[in-house]
N, C-alpha and C positions, 0 to 999 in steps of 0.2 A: 597580437597579444594572446588571443585564444589558443592559437597553434603553439605558441611558445610555452604556455602553461601545460598544454597537452603533452608536448615533448618532455617537459620537466618531470611529469608524473609517469608517463608511459615508458620513459627510458629507465625507470627503476625495475621494470620487468626483465625477466631472464637473467637476473643477477643473483637471486637467492631462491632456491627451489622451494623452501618452506614458505617464504613470503608469497611466492607465486600461487601456491596451493591455497593459502589463506585468502588471498584476494579473489581467486576463482570461486572459492566457497561463498564468500560474501556476495560476489557478483551474481552467482547462479542460484544458490540455495537459501540464503537468508530471507529473501522476500517471502518464501513459502512458510518460514517460521513465523513471520509477521501475521500471515493469514491464519495460521494455526492458533496463535495467541488470541486473535480476535474471536475466533470460534470458541476457544476455551473460556473466555470471559462470558460469552452468551450461555454456555453450558453451566458455568458456575452460577449464573443468574437464575437459571432454571432449577438447579439442585438446591440452592440456598433460598429460593423464592424471593430473590432480590430484583425488584423492578428496575432499579437504577442501573445495575450491571447489564441487564438486557437492553435497556435504552441506549447505553453507551456503545455496546457492540453493534447494534443496528445502525446508529448514527455513523459510527466509524465505517461500517460497510457501505452505507449510502454515499458518504462524502468521498470515499475511495473510488467508487464506481463513477461518480460525477467527474472527479479529477482525471481518471484514466480516459473517460470519454472525451473530455476537453483536450487532453494530451493528444489523442488520436486526431481530433479535428484540427488542432494547431499544426500538427505534423503534416497533415494533408494540405493545408493552406500555405504554410511557410515551410516548404520542404528543404531539408538540409541532409546531404549525404553523410553516411558514417565515415569516421576518420580513415578507415582502412580501404575505402573505395578508391580514392585518388592519391593516397599517401602510403609510403612504406612505414608500417607500424609494428610494434611488438604485439601481435594478436594472440592472446592466450585463450580466448574463448570464441569459437566460431559463431557468427551471427548472420542472419539474413540481411540483405542490403535494403532495408527499409529506412524510414525517416529517423534521423538521429536526434532531432530537437522536437520536444523536450524528452528527457529520459523517463521512460515508464517505470523503471525500477526505483528511481529517486522519487517519482511522483507517488507511487503506491506505498512505499515504505514510510515516507514522511506523512502521508495522509493518515496512515494507521497510527503512527507515533503521536501525532497531534490529537487524534480522536481518542485514543486510550489514555491520554493524559487526564481526562475527566474521570477515568476509573481509578487510576493511581498515579499520583504526580511523579513519584520516583521511577515507576515503570515507564512513564511517558518520557522522562529525561533520558533514561537508558536507551529506549528505542529511538529517540531522536539522534543520539550519538551513533547508534548502530546504523541508522539511515544515512548519516553523513559518511560513515565508513563504506556503506554500500555504494553511495555516489562516487566516492573516491575510487573504489574498486572498478567501477564501470569505465573510468578513464584509464586506470592502471592496465586493465586487460585489453584495451584498445577498442572498446565498443562505442565510446562517447567522447565528445569534447567537454571540457570543464563548463562551458556555457550551457550545454544541454542539461547538466546537473543543477547548476545554479538557477537557470531559468525554470526548471521543474519545481525547485523549492519555493521560488517567488510565487509561481502560479498557485501552489498548494496553500501558502500562507494567505494569499488574497482570497481565494475561493473559500477557505475554511472560515475566515472572518465573516464573509457574506453569508455563508451557510448558517453559522451560529446566530447571526442577527436575524435572518429572514426565514430560514427553513427548519431549523432544529426543532423548535417547539411543535411545528405543524407535523413533522415526520414522527415525532414522539407520540403525538395525539392520535395520528392515523395508525401507528403501530399498535398502540394499546387497544384501540377499537378492534383491529383485526385479531389481536391476541385473545381478547374477551369473546369475540364471536367464535373462534376456533375452540376455546375452552368450553363454551356453552354447547357447541355442537357435539363435542366429544362426550360431555356429560349426558346430553340428550340421547346420543347413540348408545351410550353405556346403559342408560335406563331402559331403553328398548330391548337391548340384549338381555338384561337382567329379567325383564318381564317375560320374554320368550322362554328363557331357561327355567323360570319358575312355574310356567304353565304345564 
């Protein structure tokens, strides 16, 4: 069944040059845009002095790192070869022959999408849809099986629920303490500098 769905999607490749380019773009470049948006939310939080924006971006970063680490561990324990290793596929994007399950791109983008939903619901919905397109594109270009993508989404939804229940408030508290320490240190260093300049 997994291979049948893979063939159904991957066989769409090499039939339309424009669609191929779009899928390659989503597969390779869109995850970087997700990272940039997360950083932008943090920067906006600093500029607007909005504590919630900064908390959301930090939580999004932490849960994404956790999910990617979990993805690596699962891939090491339950190793699945990439589709192109033992099968003839339409390979539009070259990739190393590492673990196929679960998809890191699907894991990372969906982690960011769910995390930034706390910042803006509409943005979260848009990014969730884009993450699904990224997952689809990973199969389209021949890098993953559908189960790699679906499995990644399931893992992200489960870990995100546990993170929000057990770790979110603790991470926010720790972050605010670190932030205040850094601000106080900067103020202290600035006061020393001012005193030296005034002497």
